[in-house]
C-alpha positions in Angstrom: 10.1 3.1 -12.2 6.5 3.0 -11.0 3.4 2.1 -13.1 0.7 4.6 -13.3 -2.8 4.0 -12.2 -4.0 3.1 -15.7 -1.3 1.0 -16.2 -2.3 -1.5 -13.3 -3.7 -4.6 -13.7 -7.6 -4.5 -14.9 -8.0 -7.0 -11.9 -6.0 -4.3 -9.4 -8.1 -1.4 -11.0 -11.4 -3.3 -10.3 -10.8 -3.7 -7.0 -9.5 0.1 -6.3 -12.8 1.1 -8.3 -15.1 -1.5 -5.7 -13.0 0.3 -2.8 -14.2 3.7 -4.0 -17.7 2.9 -4.6 -18.5 0.3 -1.8 -16.3 1.2 0.8 -16.1 4.8 0.1 -12.0 5.4 0.6 -10.8 8.5 0.8 -8.8 9.7 -2.5 -5.7 9.7 -0.2 -6.1 6.1 0.9 -7.2 5.1 -2.7 -4.3 6.6 -3.8 -1.8 4.9 -1.4 -3.2 1.7 -2.0 -2.9 2.3 -5.8 1.2 2.7 -5.0 1.4 -0.4 -2.7 -0.5 -2.6 -5.5 2.0 -1.2 -8.3 4.8 -2.1 -6.1 3.3 -5.5 -6.1 3.1 -5.9 -10.3 6.4 -4.3 -10.1 8.2 -7.2 -7.8 6.3 -9.5 -9.5 7.4 -8.6 -13.3 10.8 -8.1 -12.1 10.5 -11.4 -10.8 8.6 -12.8 -14.2 6.0 -14.5 -11.6 2.8 -14.3 -12.5 0.1 -12.1 -10.3 -2.1 -15.2 -9.8 0.8 -17.6 -8.9 3.0 -15.5 -6.0 3.6 -17.5 -2.9 4.1 -16.6 0.7 7.8 -16.7 -0.3 7.9 -14.4 -3.1 5.7 -11.5 -0.8 8.1 -12.2 2.5 11.3 -11.3 -0.2 9.6 -8.1 -1.9 8.8 -7.0 2.0 12.3 -7.3 2.7 13.0 -5.2 -0.8 10.5 -2.5 0.9 12.9 -2.6 3.6 15.9 -2.4 2.2 15.0 0.4 0.4 14.1 2.2 3.4 10.7 1.8 3.9 9.5 2.2 7.3 7.8 -0.2 9.1 4.4 1.2 8.9 4.8 1.7 4.6 5.4 -1.8 5.0 2.2 -2.9 7.0 0.1 -0.7 4.7 1.9 -2.3 1.8 1.3 -5.8 3.0 -2.3 -5.0 4.3 -3.1 -3.5 0.6 -1.8 -7.0 -1.4 -3.4 -8.8 1.5 -6.8 -7.3 0.8 -6.5 -8.1 -3.4 -5.8 -11.5 -2.9 -8.6 -11.8 -0.5 -10.8 -10.0 -3.0 -9.6 -12.1 -5.9 -10.7 -15.1 -4.0 -14.3 -13.8 -2.9 -14.5 -13.1 -6.7 -14.0 -16.5 -7.7 -15.9 -18.2 -5.1 -18.6 -16.0 -6.4 -18.5 -16.7 -10.0 -17.9 -20.4 -9.3 -21.3 -20.6 -7.4 -23.0 -18.7 -10.3 -21.6 -21.4 -12.5 -22.5 -24.4 -10.1 -18.9 -25.8 -9.4 -18.0 -26.7 -5.9 -14.7 -25.3 -5.8 -13.8 -22.5 -3.5 -12.2 -19.2 -4.3 -8.5 -18.8 -6.8 -6.0 -19.4 -4.3 -4.6 -19.3 -0.7 -4.0 -15.8 0.3 0.0 -15.6 -0.2 0.1 -12.8 2.5 -1.1 -14.7 5.0 1.2 -14.9 8.1 3.5 -12.3 6.6 4.3 -9.4 9.0 6.2 -6.3 8.6 9.0 -5.4 10.9 8.2 -4.3 14.8 8.3 -0.7 14.8 8.9 1.7 18.2 5.7 3.5 18.6 6.0 6.8 18.6 4.0 9.4 20.6 2.2 12.2 19.0 3.4 15.2 19.2 1.1 17.6 21.2 1.7 21.1 22.7 1.5 21.5 26.8 -1.9 23.5 28.2 0.5 26.9 28.2 1.4 26.3 24.9 -1.9 25.9 22.9 -3.4 28.9 25.4 -0.7 31.1 24.3 -1.4 30.2 20.8 -5.2 30.7 21.3 -4.3 33.9 23.1 -1.9 35.2 19.9 -4.8 35.1 17.8 -7.4 36.8 19.9 -4.5 39.6 20.4 -4.3 39.6 16.6 -8.3 39.9 16.1 -8.0 43.0 18.7 -5.1 44.9 16.8 -6.1 44.3 13.5 -9.7 43.4 13.8 -9.7 42.3 9.7 -10.9 39.5 7.7 -8.2 37.0 7.9 -6.9 37.5 11.9 -11.2 36.9 12.8 -11.1 33.6 10.4 -8.0 32.4 12.0 -9.1 32.8 15.6 -11.9 31.3 15.1 -10.5 28.3 13.2 -7.9 27.4 15.7 -10.3 28.0 18.9 -12.4 25.4 17.0 -9.6 23.1 15.9 -8.6 23.1 19.7 -11.8 23.0 21.3 -13.4 20.0 19.5 -10.2 18.0 18.1 -11.2 17.7 14.6 -9.0 16.9 11.4 -8.0 19.2 9.1 -10.2 17.9 6.2 -13.1 18.0 9.1 -12.8 21.1 9.9 -12.5 22.3 6.3 -15.6 20.6 5.2 -17.9 22.7 7.4 -20.6 24.6 6.5 -22.1 27.6 7.8 -25.2 25.4 7.9 -26.6 22.0 6.8 -27.7 21.7 3.3 -28.7 19.0 1.4 -30.2 19.3 -2.3 -29.1 17.8 -5.7 -26.4 20.4 -6.4 -24.7 20.1 -3.0 -24.9 17.9 0.9 -23.2 19.2 3.4 -20.0 17.1 4.6 -20.0 19.1 7.9 -21.9 21.7 9.8 -22.5 23.8 13.0 -25.4 23.7 15.3 -25.5 27.4 16.4 -28.0 26.6 18.9 -26.8 23.8 20.2 -22.9 24.4 20.3 -22.2 21.5 18.6 -20.9 20.3 15.4 -20.9 17.6 13.1 -18.2 16.4 11.0 -17.8 13.5 8.3 -14.7 11.5 9.5 -12.9 9.0 8.3 -14.9 5.9 7.2 -17.5 8.1 6.2 -18.6 7.8 9.9 -20.4 11.0 11.3 -19.7 12.3 14.8 -21.2 15.7 16.8 -18.8 17.4 19.1 -19.7 19.8 21.7 -18.2 23.3 20.9 -17.0 25.7 23.8 -18.3 29.1 24.9 -15.2 31.0 23.6 -15.3 29.1 20.8 -18.8 30.4 19.8 -17.7 33.4 20.7 -15.2 33.4 18.0 -17.3 31.6 15.6 -19.7 33.9 15.6 -17.9 36.9 15.4 -16.3 35.2 12.1 -19.5 34.6 10.7 -21.1 38.2 11.2 -18.2 39.3 9.3 -18.2 36.0 6.5 -21.8 36.6 6.3 -21.7 40.4 5.6 -19.0 39.9 3.2 -19.5 39.9 -0.6 -18.4 36.3 -1.3 -20.8 34.8 1.4 -23.3 34.4 -1.1 -21.0 32.2 -3.6 -20.1 29.7 -1.1 -22.1 28.1 1.8 -18.4 26.7 3.1 -18.1 28.2 6.7 -14.2 29.0 6.1 -13.6 31.1 3.4 -10.2 32.5 1.4 -10.3 35.9 0.8 -11.3 35.1 -2.9 -14.8 33.7 -1.3 -13.8 29.8 -2.1 -14.0 27.4 0.5 -10.1 27.7 2.6 -7.6 25.1 1.4 -5.7 22.9 3.5 -2.3 24.7 2.5 -3.6 28.0 3.7 -4.8 26.6 7.3 -2.1 24.8 7.8 0.3 28.5 7.0 -1.7 30.4 8.8 -1.6 28.0 11.7 2.6 27.9 11.3 2.8 31.9 11.5 0.6 32.3 14.4 2.5 29.6 16.0 5.6 31.6 15.3 4.5 35.0 16.7 3.6 33.2 19.5 6.6 32.3 20.1 6.1 28.6 20.3 9.3 26.6 20.1 7.7 23.9 17.7 6.3 23.5 14.1 2.9 23.5 14.6 0.1 21.7 12.6 -3.4 21.2 12.3 -3.1 17.6 13.7 -1.1 18.9 16.6 -4.1 20.7 17.6 -6.0 17.4 17.1 -3.9 15.8 19.6 -3.3 18.6 22.2 -7.1 18.4 22.5 -7.5 14.8 23.4 -4.4 14.6 25.5 -6.2 17.5 27.5 -9.3 16.5 28.0 -8.1 13.1 28.8 -5.7 14.9 31.4 -9.0 16.4 33.0 -11.1 13.8 32.9 -9.4 10.6 32.9 -12.9 9.4 30.6 -10.5 7.0 27.6 -14.4 6.4 26.2 -15.6 10.0 26.1 -12.3 10.9 24.2 -12.7 8.2 21.9 -16.1 9.4 20.7 -15.5 12.8 20.7 -12.3 11.7 18.7 -14.1 9.6 16.2 -11.7 6.5 16.9 -13.2 3.3 15.8 -11.4 1.3 18.4 -10.0 2.4 21.5 -6.3 1.2 21.0 -6.3 4.1 18.8 -7.2 6.5 21.5 -5.0 4.5 24.3 -1.7 6.4 23.2 -2.6 9.4 24.7 -2.5 7.7 28.2 1.0 7.9 27.9 1.2 11.3 26.9 -1.0 11.9 29.9 1.7 10.1 32.0 4.2 11.8 30.4 2.7 15.4 31.4 2.5 13.7 34.8 5.9 12.3 34.9 7.2 16.1 33.8 5.1 17.8 36.8 6.8 15.5 39.5 9.8 16.1 38.1 9.1 19.7 38.8 7.1 19.9 41.9 8.4 16.9 44.0 11.2 17.6 46.8 12.9 14.5 46.3 12.3 13.9 42.6 15.6 14.9 41.5 17.3 13.5 44.7 20.3 12.0 43.3 20.9 13.0 40.1 23.7 14.5 38.8 
């Protein structure tokens, strides 16, 4: 049975608090770290080992247990990272205390997680729509606007256009305000610069970035803003994308609306918001071959995170070759 967050060792709780306050990690990441530290505490308890006396051998055995329980390599790597971070923090905390007390000794312990690696995993490519599929989805949204001209269809068209135009994460999209606001009650996480055709968002790690918005997307957004501002709920929320009740649109609703539109467009795959981000990156890279520009627009801290889209680009070229080259299928079958 997993420990609740409130039952974690006090030093683990203190560590998570610092991650929240100083590093401003997202609630989702903090929750994952809490689960990982809970696993560490449970393993130590099961083996009657004090947390401050855990050895490298213990960690290797516990990583093996995670693997035997069916945990993926990614999950095990994250757990080891959380454990390693906590022990590093403990060592630094002890070193600071020794300095204050005038002692010469270093940190509390050698980090028992050092040199322990998760099992190797096969790299899976992110799922992206083809250019034709992405356009079919956008065109379906436009078609529904023309046919229905209602609140949801106009909002959804603007939302999907912006997702595909600027490669935003869902949290970034839903955090956008109609205009920038910074006062005692509210500070905008993101906003649209309507004159510059640019969106500014708050990404991972608290990093802001600005991304261009294409002309078709700006037209969709302008149509949505006109309807939104005329609505009875516009004065209650500064959020760009609103629900029918005037509240900031929820992730679940946005996901459901995108999934429904994809089905109506006849797409043969489950479409989710992050797939639109992958599609944006893949399609821009296919056209520009500018990896650094795509990295900047996606807000990736490392170019390595962006390089996976070069594999998607090659996959696209290989498919085009198989379809078009006279001798691509020579000798097959």
